C-alpha positions as CSV (number, residue, x, y, z in Angstrom):
1,M,-31.3,66.4,-11.4
2,A,-29.6,66.6,-8.0
3,P,-25.9,67.3,-8.0
4,I,-23.7,64.4,-6.9
5,S,-20.5,64.4,-5.0
6,I,-17.9,62.3,-6.9
7,I,-16.1,61.7,-3.6
8,S,-17.0,62.8,-0.1
9,A,-13.9,62.5,1.9
10,W,-11.9,64.3,4.5
11,F,-8.4,64.3,6.0
12,A,-8.0,62.6,9.3
13,E,-5.7,63.8,12.0
14,A,-2.8,61.8,10.6
15,G,-3.3,63.3,7.2
16,C,-4.7,60.1,5.6
17,L,-7.6,60.3,3.2
18,K,-10.7,58.6,4.7
19,V,-13.9,57.6,3.0
20,E,-16.8,56.1,4.9
21,A,-18.2,54.1,2.0
22,A,-17.8,54.3,-1.8
23,Y,-18.7,52.6,-5.0
24,F,-16.1,52.5,-7.8
25,V,-17.7,53.5,-11.1
26,D,-16.1,52.8,-14.4
27,A,-16.6,54.1,-18.0
28,S,-19.5,51.8,-18.7
29,F,-21.6,53.5,-15.9
30,W,-20.8,57.0,-17.2
31,I,-21.6,56.0,-20.8
32,A,-24.9,54.4,-19.8
33,L,-25.8,57.3,-17.7
34,S,-25.1,59.9,-20.4
35,S,-26.4,58.0,-23.5
36,R,-30.2,57.6,-23.8
37,R,-29.6,55.0,-26.5
38,D,-27.4,52.8,-24.2
39,Q,-29.2,49.5,-23.3
40,F,-28.4,50.1,-19.6
41,H,-29.4,53.8,-19.5
42,L,-32.4,53.3,-17.3
43,R,-30.5,51.0,-14.9
44,A,-27.7,53.6,-14.6
45,I,-30.2,56.3,-13.7
46,A,-31.9,54.1,-11.1
47,W,-28.6,53.1,-9.6
48,R,-27.4,56.7,-9.5
49,Q,-30.6,57.7,-7.7
50,H,-30.0,54.9,-5.2
51,V,-26.5,56.1,-4.5
52,V,-27.5,59.7,-4.1
53,R,-30.3,58.7,-1.7
54,S,-27.9,56.5,0.4
55,Q,-25.3,59.3,0.4
56,V,-22.5,56.9,-0.6
57,A,-19.6,58.4,-2.6
58,M,-19.0,57.4,-6.2
59,V,-15.3,57.1,-7.0
60,T,-13.7,57.0,-10.4
61,T,-10.3,57.5,-12.0
62,E,-8.9,59.5,-14.8
63,A,-8.4,56.3,-16.7
64,F,-12.1,56.0,-17.5
65,L,-11.6,59.0,-19.8
66,W,-9.2,57.0,-21.9
67,E,-11.5,53.9,-22.3
């Protein structure tokens, strides 16, 4: 499995965080990706592969840990 970058970003001259493109992913994605018994497991794997190939960042928050 190829490693993924949770967020690929950099600081611009003004010190602002810039992201070219990103998908927000919530707990349902991470659960489906990690659980083979989840009904959306295969879809999550396919979507992750698509995101990795397209080199778009996946952004999430700490809040998903609490869901």
